[in-house]
BAMAR-450489 format. One line per 8 residues: number of its first residue (from 1); their letters; for each residue x, y negated, z of C-alpha. Coordinates in steps of 0.001 Angstrom, whole numbers, plus 500000, padded with zeros to 6 digits. Each point is the difference from the previous one (the first is absolute). Layout:
<rs>
NUM	A	X/Y/Z | ...
</rs>
This chain:
<rs>
1	MIDEITMN	313708/738217/344861 | 501280/500661/503526 | 502388/497389/501384 | 501048/499130/503548 | 497128/497546/500530 | 497402/502514/498810 | 501517/502691/502199 | 500001/497743/503049
9	IRADELIR	496259/499419/499684 | 499367/503690/500654 | 503057/500929/502024 | 498902/499324/503580 | 496933/502230/500049 | 501962/502878/498456 | 502991/499576/502309 | 497686/499880/503032
17	SALAEDVT	498420/503253/498814 | 503425/501607/499655 | 500981/498861/503488 | 496712/501313/501418 | 500780/503367/498416 | 503250/500099/501982 | 498702/498639/503324 | 496609/500926/501430
25	NEDVSTAC	500398/498896/503637 | 503639/499124/500544 | 503497/500833/498848 | 500705/502379/502867 | 503712/500442/499267 | 500635/496261/500046 | 497792/499424/503048 | 502131/502526/501911
33	ILRERTEG	503130/497863/499724 | 498715/496448/499558 | 497217/498732/502257 | 500333/496299/499177 | 501234/497712/497261 | 503709/500458/499407 | 501752/498070/497244 | 502109/502049/497639
41	RADLLCKQ	501522/500245/496546 | 500320/502764/497381 | 501663/500276/496592 | 498270/501051/496785 | 502536/502068/498055 | 499919/501390/496477 | 501092/503632/499653 | 499741/500302/496189
49	DGVIAGLP	500664/497877/496936 | 496809/498673/498416 | 497575/497102/499576 | 498418/498649/503178 | 496271/499237/500116 | 497571/499401/502843 | 502039/497768/502311 | 497010/497654/500630
57	VFERVFAL	497894/503038/500966 | 502754/501295/502264 | 500080/496609/501754 | 496210/499780/500289 | 499733/503306/501862 | 501985/498575/502916 | 498268/496606/499847 | 496604/501681/500445
65	LDAQTKVV	501297/501754/503106 | 501707/496913/501422 | 499741/496589/498367 | 503307/498969/501573 | 501990/502617/498113 | 502520/498512/497593 | 501567/501761/497031 | 503126/498498/498441
73	FFAKDGDR	500527/501369/496476 | 503263/500395/498120 | 498267/501215/496812 | 496760/499302/498134 | 497537/502134/498053 | 501412/500976/496620 | 503632/499967/501114 | 502206/502958/499199
81	VCKGQKLA	501293/501272/503328 | 502660/502534/500881 | 500683/502653/502604 | 501182/498507/503284 | 498648/496528/499264 | 498393/498096/502867 | 496663/498745/498704 | 498571/498236/503039
89	EVRGDMRA	499999/499473/503749 | 496784/500424/501993 | 499825/497971/503200 | 497248/500010/502604 | 498223/502070/502622 | 501600/503449/499832 | 496603/501582/500671 | 498673/498569/496723
97	ILTGERTA	503162/501006/498134 | 499777/503583/501244 | 496268/500324/499378 | 500107/498502/496513 | 503229/501602/498821 | 498628/503040/498184 | 497067/498222/498359 | 502262/497176/498793
105	LNYLQRMS	502578/502455/498636 | 497333/502141/498327 | 498840/497004/497982 | 503516/498830/499168 | 501314/503442/499019 | 497011/500821/497818 | 499879/496635/498249 | 503771/499872/499474
113	GIATYTAN	499968/503521/498583 | 497365/498986/497445 | 501892/496816/499093 | 503221/501964/499568 | 498413/502698/497842 | 498206/497375/497911 | 503205/498012/499454 | 501770/503161/498827
121	VVKLLEGS	497219/500805/497525 | 499887/496411/498696 | 503721/500268/499296 | 499362/503085/497875 | 497700/497920/497759 | 502623/497357/499226 | 500195/499295/496293 | 496328/500744/499373
129	ALRLVDTR	496845/497872/500065 | 498178/502473/502266 | 498604/498503/503194 | 499862/502281/503053 | 496896/499924/502231 | 498658/502039/502891 | 496684/501884/500452 | 497361/500553/502707
137	KTTPNMRI	501880/503106/501199 | 500862/498365/503289 | 499941/501012/503664 | 496577/499246/501549 | 500037/496613/501776 | 503511/499304/498645 | 499094/498788/496497 | 500515/496292/500658
145	FEKYAVRV	503477/500698/501376 | 500978/502568/497389 | 498934/497906/497031 | 501860/497026/501478 | 503101/502198/500256 | 499706/500950/496325 | 500122/496298/499105 | 502985/499433/502263
153	GGGGNHRY	501744/502803/498100 | 499380/498292/496662 | 496901/501912/498879 | 496490/498709/499370 | 496584/500858/501370 | 497230/501818/498154 | 496480/499353/501352 | 499889/499752/503782
161	NLSDAVLL	496741/501907/500464 | 496813/501150/498262 | 498516/496509/500094 | 502902/498456/498099 | 499556/501240/496454 | 498170/502378/497663 | 502023/503185/499513 | 498052/502798/498353
169	KDNHIGAA	501702/503272/500865 | 499250/503551/498853 | 497117/500540/502421 | 498401/496638/499150 | 500195/500962/496340 | 498520/503409/500780 | 497162/498440/501983 | 499254/497530/497201
177	GGVKQAIA	500066/502614/497251 | 503090/498804/498125 | 502521/497215/499491 | 497779/497800/497824 | 497050/500334/502334 | 502096/499195/503078 | 501492/496874/498406 | 496590/498840/498783
185	MAKAYAPF	498593/500382/503513 | 502937/498080/501446 | 499574/497165/497507 | 496306/499795/500844 | 500531/499894/503782 | 503390/498529/500879 | 500565/496233/500223 | 501127/498494/496709
193	TAKIEVET	503282/499050/501688 | 500877/503649/500718 | 502300/501949/497714 | 499065/503603/499321 | 502629/502717/500256 | 499365/503583/498926 | 502017/503120/500722 | 500671/502195/496967
201	ETLDMVKE	501533/503455/499702 | 499850/500611/496234 | 500437/498002/496793 | 496286/500406/499253 | 499189/498314/503317 | 502462/497221/499145 | 498235/499417/496676 | 496607/499860/501731
209	AVEAGADI	501334/497537/502579 | 501377/497691/497296 | 496785/500110/497982 | 497907/499307/503105 | 502090/496939/500866 | 501952/501042/503094 | 502362/497281/501240 | 502512/502403/501531
217	IMLDNMTH	500609/503617/498998 | 501722/502352/502393 | 501886/502930/498470 | 499735/502630/502714 | 502253/503061/500093 | 500629/500001/496249 | 503091/501387/498321 | 502696/497643/498766
225	EQMKEAVA	498932/500395/496379 | 496297/499600/500821 | 500737/496726/501793 | 502052/498641/497090 | 497216/500913/497592 | 497416/498363/502265 | 502005/496773/500271 | 500353/499872/496199
233	YIAHRAVV	496242/500468/499586 | 499089/497382/502628 | 502277/497532/498226 | 499701/497247/502646 | 496199/500079/499987 | 500123/500806/503716 | 502528/499959/502821 | 501548/503459/500324
241	EISGNVTA	500718/501582/503383 | 501888/503257/500496 | 499084/502102/503024 | 500284/503516/501375 | 502861/501536/501998 | 502257/496991/499502 | 503035/500261/502298 | 503555/498709/500155
249	ESIGKLKD	501067/503208/498269 | 497627/499653/497035 | 499532/496281/499451 | 503090/499420/497876 | 498520/502136/497237 | 497071/497588/499588 | 502003/496960/498896 | 499699/500622/496235
257	IGADIVSS	496239/500603/499865 | 499037/496347/499563 | 497458/499787/502826 | 499478/496904/502157 | 499509/501395/503504 | 501085/503127/501842 | 498217/500872/503260 | 501524/502300/502573
265	GALTHSAP	498342/501441/503087 | 503427/501234/501091 | 500966/496458/501008 | 497735/500267/503023 | 499301/503700/500522 | 503498/501434/499495 | 502474/497340/501117 | 502143/501170/502934
273	ILDVSLKN	500376/497640/502923 | 503025/497737/500416 | 501566/500871/503340 | 500204/497074/502434 | 500144/500046/503778 | 499709/497765/503052 | 503031/500447/502231 | 501938/498555/502931
281	LHPVQ	497042/498789/502060 | 501310/498342/503160 | 498923/497367/502520 | 501055/496380/499483 | 499924/496979/502275
</rs>
């Protein structure tokens, strides 16, 4: 699971990389107008309604550029925010504020967009036992931040990476020669503490997975009726996950199937950003 502490362990190296992408030698535009430390203040403003996520990352960008920078927040991660709301004040060397502005906003906009989209999808599942989780369909080098944002929005995390869990997908099954063979190989190799999940596309594959002792069975891109039939056959002998083209538009139709988990790549790969901006930068005494 990705929480704020886990994210912070990895954050600095990734933020430094993002800053290095934006500045190779110097911030020429800022150097043109500010040659020495000049104290200033700017306002972080919300331009859309949504759920805010990534405020600690936003703050850390400026701290890495200038340890004396101070950010005073008027909201916290997970809060519902509205258009026109003042979220924070950034105070410090205006050179650091100008140089870090875009990187800090990129993180905050992306993470808040994911949290907002996730919160909206979670709301669509109200009244059902389905638990919403994300996937590995994340932006390269942004996974730690994006999966954290899913949790802020009320969703859960699937495996973080390939080292986390055994998930036998279609190509693993093809390489092994079938569902039973793939599960048998996994049982022989994986630690006894590891659960084995298998991706299935037909009822026959579901039956093989149950007989072979899979712990989790993913129903991938099946029709509504196929999924209901599969859940009835599994009969609580394995955890059931629904996957495949799950979006805000389609998820409501999955509530009556009787599955346990629904995974959606759209949470991270299709969420639009939440528009926020840094405005009113001016010198202060």
